[in-house]
NUVEXPA-843521 format. One record per residue (C-alpha): residue number from 1; residue in three letters; chain; x, y, z. Coordinates in steps of 0.5 Angstrom, whole numbers, plus 500, padded with zeros to 3 digits. Layout:
<tilums>
TILUM num residu chaine  px  py  pz
TILUM NUM    ALA      A   X   Y   Z
...
</tilums>
This chain:
<tilums>
TILUM num residu chaine  px  py  pz
TILUM   1    UNK      A 470 440 427
TILUM   2    UNK      A 471 437 434
TILUM   3    UNK      A 471 441 441
TILUM   4    UNK      A 473 438 447
TILUM   5    UNK      A 468 440 453
TILUM   6    UNK      A 472 439 458
TILUM   7    UNK      A 479 442 457
TILUM   8    UNK      A 476 448 455
TILUM   9    UNK      A 476 453 462
TILUM  10    UNK      A 469 456 464
TILUM  11    UNK      A 469 463 460
TILUM  12    UNK      A 471 460 454
TILUM  13    UNK      A 467 455 452
TILUM  14    UNK      A 461 460 449
TILUM  15    UNK      A 467 464 444
TILUM  16    UNK      A 469 457 442
TILUM  17    UNK      A 463 455 440
TILUM  18    UNK      A 460 461 437
TILUM  19    UNK      A 467 465 436
TILUM  20    UNK      A 467 473 438
TILUM  21    UNK      A 466 480 434
TILUM  22    UNK      A 472 484 435
TILUM  23    UNK      A 472 488 441
TILUM  24    UNK      A 467 483 445
TILUM  25    UNK      A 473 481 451
TILUM  26    UNK      A 480 484 453
TILUM  27    UNK      A 485 480 447
TILUM  28    UNK      A 480 479 442
TILUM  29    UNK      A 483 478 435
TILUM  30    UNK      A 481 484 430
TILUM  31    UNK      A 476 482 425
TILUM  32    UNK      A 474 477 430
TILUM  33    UNK      A 474 470 430
TILUM  34    UNK      A 469 464 428
TILUM  35    UNK      A 466 459 433
TILUM  36    UNK      A 467 451 431
TILUM  37    UNK      A 458 452 429
TILUM  38    UNK      A 461 457 423
TILUM  39    UNK      A 466 452 422
TILUM  40    UNK      A 463 446 421
TILUM  41    UNK      A 457 449 418
TILUM  42    UNK      A 454 444 411
TILUM  43    UNK      A 458 438 416
TILUM  44    UNK      A 459 435 422
TILUM  45    UNK      A 461 438 429
TILUM  46    UNK      A 463 433 435
TILUM  47    UNK      A 461 436 442
TILUM  48    UNK      A 467 431 447
TILUM  49    UNK      A 465 430 453
TILUM  50    UNK      A 459 434 453
TILUM  51    UNK      A 457 432 460
TILUM  52    UNK      A 463 437 463
TILUM  53    UNK      A 459 443 459
TILUM  54    UNK      A 457 448 464
TILUM  55    UNK      A 450 449 465
TILUM  56    UNK      A 449 456 463
TILUM  57    UNK      A 453 454 456
TILUM  58    UNK      A 448 449 456
TILUM  59    UNK      A 443 453 455
TILUM  60    UNK      A 446 457 449
TILUM  61    UNK      A 447 450 445
TILUM  62    UNK      A 441 448 447
TILUM  63    UNK      A 438 454 442
TILUM  64    UNK      A 443 454 437
TILUM  65    UNK      A 441 447 435
TILUM  66    UNK      A 433 449 435
TILUM  67    UNK      A 434 455 432
TILUM  68    UNK      A 439 452 427
TILUM  69    UNK      A 443 460 428
TILUM  70    UNK      A 448 462 433
TILUM  71    UNK      A 450 468 436
TILUM  72    UNK      A 457 470 436
TILUM  73    UNK      A 460 473 442
TILUM  74    UNK      A 459 481 443
TILUM  75    UNK      A 455 480 437
TILUM  76    UNK      A 448 482 435
TILUM  77    UNK      A 446 479 429
TILUM  78    UNK      A 444 472 428
TILUM  79    UNK      A 449 467 423
TILUM  80    UNK      A 445 461 420
TILUM  81    UNK      A 449 455 421
TILUM  82    UNK      A 446 447 418
TILUM  83    UNK      A 450 443 423
TILUM  84    UNK      A 450 435 424
TILUM  85    UNK      A 452 435 431
TILUM  86    UNK      A 454 428 435
TILUM  87    UNK      A 456 428 443
TILUM  88    UNK      A 459 424 446
TILUM  89    UNK      A 461 423 453
TILUM  90    UNK      A 464 416 459
TILUM  91    UNK      A 458 419 464
TILUM  92    UNK      A 451 417 465
TILUM  93    UNK      A 447 424 463
TILUM  94    UNK      A 440 421 465
TILUM  95    UNK      A 443 422 472
TILUM  96    UNK      A 447 428 471
TILUM  97    UNK      A 440 431 469
TILUM  98    UNK      A 437 428 476
TILUM  99    UNK      A 443 431 480
TILUM 100    UNK      A 441 438 477
TILUM 101    UNK      A 447 438 473
TILUM 102    UNK      A 445 437 466
TILUM 103    UNK      A 439 440 463
TILUM 104    UNK      A 434 435 461
TILUM 105    UNK      A 431 439 455
TILUM 106    UNK      A 437 438 452
TILUM 107    UNK      A 439 431 454
TILUM 108    UNK      A 432 429 449
TILUM 109    UNK      A 434 435 444
TILUM 110    UNK      A 441 430 443
TILUM 111    UNK      A 439 424 444
TILUM 112    UNK      A 436 423 437
TILUM 113    UNK      A 440 416 436
TILUM 114    UNK      A 444 414 442
TILUM 115    UNK      A 450 409 440
TILUM 116    UNK      A 452 406 447
TILUM 117    UNK      A 460 402 446
TILUM 118    UNK      A 460 397 451
TILUM 119    UNK      A 467 397 455
TILUM 120    UNK      A 471 392 454
TILUM 121    UNK      A 471 387 459
TILUM 122    UNK      A 463 386 457
TILUM 123    UNK      A 466 384 449
TILUM 124    UNK      A 471 380 451
TILUM 125    UNK      A 472 376 443
TILUM 126    UNK      A 474 383 441
TILUM 127    UNK      A 480 384 446
TILUM 128    UNK      A 484 379 441
TILUM 129    UNK      A 482 382 435
TILUM 130    UNK      A 484 389 438
TILUM 131    UNK      A 491 387 440
TILUM 132    UNK      A 493 384 435
TILUM 133    UNK      A 491 390 430
TILUM 134    UNK      A 494 394 435
TILUM 135    UNK      A 500 390 434
TILUM 136    UNK      A 500 390 427
TILUM 137    UNK      A 499 397 426
TILUM 138    UNK      A 504 399 431
TILUM 139    UNK      A 509 395 429
TILUM 140    UNK      A 509 397 422
TILUM 141    UNK      A 510 405 425
TILUM 142    UNK      A 516 404 429
TILUM 143    UNK      A 518 398 424
TILUM 144    UNK      A 519 393 428
TILUM 145    UNK      A 517 386 426
TILUM 146    UNK      A 513 380 430
TILUM 147    UNK      A 512 374 427
TILUM 148    UNK      A 510 371 434
TILUM 149    UNK      A 505 372 440
TILUM 150    UNK      A 505 367 446
TILUM 151    UNK      A 498 364 447
TILUM 152    UNK      A 499 366 453
TILUM 153    UNK      A 500 373 452
TILUM 154    UNK      A 493 372 448
TILUM 155    UNK      A 490 368 455
TILUM 156    UNK      A 492 374 460
TILUM 157    UNK      A 490 379 455
TILUM 158    UNK      A 483 376 454
TILUM 159    UNK      A 482 375 462
TILUM 160    UNK      A 484 382 465
TILUM 161    UNK      A 478 387 466
TILUM 162    UNK      A 482 393 462
TILUM 163    UNK      A 479 399 467
TILUM 164    UNK      A 483 404 462
TILUM 165    UNK      A 479 401 455
TILUM 166    UNK      A 482 402 449
TILUM 167    UNK      A 487 407 451
TILUM 168    UNK      A 490 402 456
TILUM 169    UNK      A 491 397 451
TILUM 170    UNK      A 493 401 446
TILUM 171    UNK      A 499 404 451
TILUM 172    UNK      A 500 395 453
TILUM 173    UNK      A 502 394 446
TILUM 174    UNK      A 507 399 445
TILUM 175    UNK      A 510 397 451
TILUM 176    UNK      A 510 390 449
TILUM 177    UNK      A 512 391 443
TILUM 178    UNK      A 519 395 445
TILUM 179    UNK      A 520 390 449
TILUM 180    UNK      A 519 384 444
TILUM 181    UNK      A 526 380 442
TILUM 182    UNK      A 526 377 436
TILUM 183    UNK      A 519 378 434
TILUM 184    UNK      A 517 375 439
TILUM 185    UNK      A 512 377 444
TILUM 186    UNK      A 512 374 451
TILUM 187    UNK      A 509 374 458
TILUM 188    UNK      A 515 378 460
TILUM 189    UNK      A 513 383 455
TILUM 190    UNK      A 506 385 459
TILUM 191    UNK      A 506 390 465
TILUM 192    UNK      A 507 385 471
TILUM 193    UNK      A 500 389 474
TILUM 194    UNK      A 496 385 468
TILUM 195    UNK      A 500 378 469
TILUM 196    UNK      A 499 379 476
TILUM 197    UNK      A 491 380 477
TILUM 198    UNK      A 491 375 472
TILUM 199    UNK      A 495 371 478
TILUM 200    UNK      A 492 373 484
TILUM 201    UNK      A 485 372 481
TILUM 202    UNK      A 486 364 480
TILUM 203    UNK      A 489 364 488
TILUM 204    UNK      A 483 368 490
TILUM 205    UNK      A 479 362 487
TILUM 206    UNK      A 483 356 490
TILUM 207    UNK      A 483 360 497
TILUM 208    UNK      A 491 360 496
TILUM 209    UNK      A 495 365 498
TILUM 210    UNK      A 498 371 493
TILUM 211    UNK      A 504 370 489
TILUM 212    UNK      A 508 375 486
TILUM 213    UNK      A 510 370 481
TILUM 214    UNK      A 507 370 474
TILUM 215    UNK      A 503 365 472
TILUM 216    UNK      A 505 358 469
TILUM 217    UNK      A 503 357 462
TILUM 218    UNK      A 498 351 465
TILUM 219    UNK      A 496 356 470
TILUM 220    UNK      A 493 360 465
TILUM 221    UNK      A 490 354 460
TILUM 222    UNK      A 486 352 467
TILUM 223    UNK      A 483 358 468
TILUM 224    UNK      A 481 359 461
TILUM 225    UNK      A 477 352 461
TILUM 226    UNK      A 474 355 468
TILUM 227    UNK      A 472 360 464
TILUM 228    UNK      A 470 357 458
TILUM 229    UNK      A 465 352 462
TILUM 230    UNK      A 463 358 466
TILUM 231    UNK      A 461 361 460
TILUM 232    UNK      A 457 354 458
TILUM 233    UNK      A 454 353 463
TILUM 234    UNK      A 451 361 463
TILUM 235    UNK      A 449 360 456
TILUM 236    UNK      A 445 353 458
TILUM 237    UNK      A 443 356 463
TILUM 238    UNK      A 439 363 459
TILUM 239    UNK      A 437 358 453
TILUM 240    UNK      A 433 354 459
TILUM 241    UNK      A 430 361 462
TILUM 242    UNK      A 427 363 456
TILUM 243    UNK      A 425 356 453
TILUM 244    UNK      A 421 357 461
TILUM 245    UNK      A 418 363 459
TILUM 246    UNK      A 417 362 451
TILUM 247    UNK      A 422 367 450
TILUM 248    UNK      A 420 373 454
TILUM 249    UNK      A 426 377 455
TILUM 250    UNK      A 423 381 461
TILUM 251    UNK      A 421 374 465
TILUM 252    UNK      A 428 373 462
TILUM 253    UNK      A 431 377 465
TILUM 254    UNK      A 428 378 472
TILUM 255    UNK      A 429 371 473
TILUM 256    UNK      A 436 372 471
TILUM 257    UNK      A 437 378 476
TILUM 258    UNK      A 439 382 471
TILUM 259    UNK      A 438 388 466
TILUM 260    UNK      A 434 387 460
TILUM 261    UNK      A 440 390 456
TILUM 262    UNK      A 445 385 459
TILUM 263    UNK      A 441 380 458
TILUM 264    UNK      A 440 382 451
TILUM 265    UNK      A 448 383 450
TILUM 266    UNK      A 450 376 453
TILUM 267    UNK      A 444 373 448
TILUM 268    UNK      A 448 377 442
TILUM 269    UNK      A 456 373 446
TILUM 270    UNK      A 452 367 446
TILUM 271    UNK      A 449 366 439
TILUM 272    UNK      A 442 365 442
TILUM 273    UNK      A 436 367 437
TILUM 274    UNK      A 430 368 441
</tilums>
């Protein structure tokens, strides 16, 4: 069972999670109604956008998780439930705890196993794989066969930062499929703002003026070469500093001016074994 904590009105969170008894409030269904905890009993409950849950409901959620029992709104008897909780958020919950907007005890109760999904711009090798996957999946759905994807298209989508992450990538793929002709995806199929963003970045790199034109294949190839060279230099620097500190990740991260997590991510990206 899944519930989006950000999409629910504040006054309905309790009844959606824990249900209600008959007569609990005006408009309550006869016989009452079970909440998501009861419906997910012996299964899994996904609490999406947990960071947007009101503080007063966080206390009730904490008790339900701790006691493995819930109390329906307007009810007076506990109902035992056995539910696996998965909580998801795009916010920094520790920061919300510091601001007093999220309960510290609930945070530590939920934070048993943490899975962090990095932004697309931090895992660029995945972009090509995801782009091609969505092309294959969506083209089958709309009955449109794609046989060729230009290299320039892959270069541009891999260089773009994707502030909207997966959802933005999916929408862009859908657009390219609608505009593709003869089973061929070209630069013209991509949104202009994505192509221009790469062209603008290229101009800024060389101190040139902004040109409202699509970049040429030569430009894209040159930019891709520069990015590959920069990545290789960064890899060599990380290896050199790791060797300098005898493989000590903390000292290496400090000298590089980055966090340990960022250093570990870069080591995985560059296939550096310590």
